[in-house]
N, C-alpha and C positions, 0 to 999 in steps of 0.2 A: 547374893541376888538369886531369887527364885526364877524359874523358867517363865513365869507369868507376871513378874514384878511390874507394877504400875498398870496392869490391864484390868478390864472390866468384863465379867462373865455373867451370863444369865442362864439359869438352869430351871426347866420346868419339872414339876413332880420331884422336888429335891428334899422333901420332908422326911424320907425314910429310905431304906434299902440302897440300891445302886446310886440313886440320885443324891442321897445324903452323903454317901462315901465320896462321890465325885466332888460335891461342893466343898467338903473338908480338904480334899487333896488339892484342888485348884487354889483354895485360899492359902494353904500351907506353902504354895509356890508363888505367893505374892499377889494373886488376883483379889480384887474386891468382887465378891460373889453375891449376886442378887438371887436369893433362894425363893422360888415360887412353889406354891403347893395349894391344892384345894383345901387342905386342912391347915388353917393359919397357925394353930398351936404347934403342929409338926414342923412347919417352916421356921417358926421362932426357936424351936428346940435345936434344929440344925445350926441356926445362926449362933445360938448361945454356945454350942460346942466349939464352933469356929472361934468365937471371941475369947473363950476360956483359954485358948492356946495362943492368943495374940494375933489372930487373923481378923480380916475385915469382911463383913457381910451385912446384908440387909434382907429382911423377910418381907415378902409380898404374898397376900392371898390371891390365888388365881384359879378360876375355873377355865380351862383351856377351850371349852366349847362356847364360851361367852366372848365373842370377838370384840365387842365394845370394851369389855374389861381388859382384854389383852392389849388393845391399842393404848389404853390408858397406862398400863404398865410400861410400855415402851416410851410413851410421852414422859413418864416420870424418870425413866433412865436418861432421857435426853436432858431433862431439867437438872438432874443431879450430877450427871457425868459428861454429857455431851458426846459420848462415844461408846461403842460396844465392840469389844474384840472377840468375844466368844459367845456363841449362842448354842446351847445344848438342848435340843428338842427331845426330851426324855419321856414326857408323859405318855402313858400307855396303860392298857388293861387287857386281861385275857378275853378273847372273844367267846361268845356262847358256843357250846359244842354242836357239831353236826349241822344238818341242813334244815331241820325243823325249828327255825327260829323266827321271831317276829321282825317286822320291819324296823321297829324301834330298837331291837337288839342289834340288828345289822347297822343301823345308822350310828348307834353309840360307838361301836367298834371302829367304824370308819372315821367318825368325827374326832375321837380322841387319838387314835393311833396314826392317822394320816392327815386329815384336814387341819388339825391344830398346828402341826409342824409346818405346813405350807404357809399358813397365814402368819404364824410367828416369824418365819423367815422373811416374808414379804414386808412386814412392819419393821423388821430389824435392819433391812438393807441400808437405809439412809445413815444409820448409826455405824454399821459395819464398814461403809465406805470411808468413814472418817478415821478408820484404824490404820490408814497408811500402809496397806498391804499386809496387815497382820490379822485381818478378819478371818474367822473360822466358824463354820456352821457344822454342827455334829448332830446327826440323827441317831436315835436308838431304833434299830430294826430288830431282827431276831433270826435265829437259824430257820425259824418257820417262815421267814420272808425270802429265803434262798432255796430251801427244800420244803416241799409241801408238808403240811401237818394234817394227820388224820384226825386230830382232836378238834380243830376249829377252822374250817375253810375260810370263814370271814376274817379270822385273825391273820391267816396267811395272806389273804387278799390285801389286807391293810398294810401289813409289814412288807410284803413284796412290792406294793405300791411305793412305800417309803424308799426302797432301794433304787427303783427306776426314777422316781422323782428327784432323789438326791443327785443322781448322775446328771439329770437334766439341769438341775440348779447349779451344779459344779460347772457345767459348760456355759450356762447363762451368765454366771458371775465371775468367770475367770478373768475377763478383761478389766474387772474392778480390783483384781488382786485378792478376791475373797474366795477361800477354799470351802468346799463342802464334801463331807465324808459321812460314813455311817459305821456304827459298830453293830455286830450281830451276835448278841449273847446266846450262849447255850443255857443249860440249867445252872442257875445261880442261887446260892443259899440265902434267900430272902423270904420273908413271910408270904409274899405274893406267889412264889413258885408253885406250891401245892394247889393253888386255885386254878391253875391251868388244867387240872385233871378233874375238877368238879363236874358232876353230871354225866360222867362216862358210864355206860352200862356194864354190868357184870364184874366190875373191879372197883376197889376202893382207891381214893387218891394216893394213899400210902403205897399200895401195891404197884400202881402205875408209875409212881416216882422211882421206886426201886428197879422196876423193869427198864425205865428209860436210862437209868444210870449205867446199866450193863452195855448200853450202846455208846458210851463215852470212852474213847481210847485211853484217856488219862485216868479213868476210873473214879471220878469224884465230881461233886458240884464245884462250880467256880465260886469265888468270893466277891462280894461287892467291891472290895478294894482292887481286885484284878480288873474289873470293868473300869473303875476310876483311872487306873494307870493307862489303859488304852485311850480313854478320853483325853487325858493329859497329853499323851503323845500327839493326838490329832489337833489339840488346841494350841500346842506350842510350836516354836520354830524348829523343833526336831523333825517335824513333818512338813517343812516349808515347801517341798516339791511334791506333796501328796494331795491329790484332789480327785474326787469321783470314785473313791474306793469304799467298798463294803467289807469291813474287817471282821472276820469271825473271831470271837473270843469264846471258844466252845469246847475246849479240851480235846479237839480233833474230830468232833462229830461230823463236820462237813468234808473232812478228808477221806472218809470211808469210801 
């Protein structure tokens, strides 16, 4: 029996990187995973990898800024499963650098990193209540949501908002037996990581990546699988008395 045997999990932005690694791990622990992503083929690729090793998963294309489409995904979960045990609000993107950004760039960072998780949770609550005290909502924040980032103030604003919003949601849903927590990744070895350094003056993204790694006490990037393990902990009964926590998975960066 896996830690999530018989449970249903939905993950946003699970077509690649940390989201895909998390989908595969939760499925390996017995969950039926609904893999959503803006890129339908990426979601289907994650699902195929899950099925190739005997797991259960379904792919759904989802633009998390389209609230009507998001509601329809949860309606489909209700039709297919009648319950949701785990919601992992993972969708995010690097914010535009500095302060000289457009209103559209500001709104995009807030909408994807913060707003989408609020509404996904709101739509999921009726299904999470049916999980009989096993409901778990997990947000992906960032070290930049706990400690300010000189790279992108709007990104830190969004991810910092995720942390405080998560704490409020944890308090709001505690009487329903639904837990809410967040992970705060540091530098993780994914294709998206170098994009955080795009547009910075006087240095290449490669130089900035190497410079940042010198600030990590463990001296390396994390792996997507290490993020997935943290999500599994928060999704499973191993963390049954844990709610309202922002968990750094950062090689010691925030301990400095």
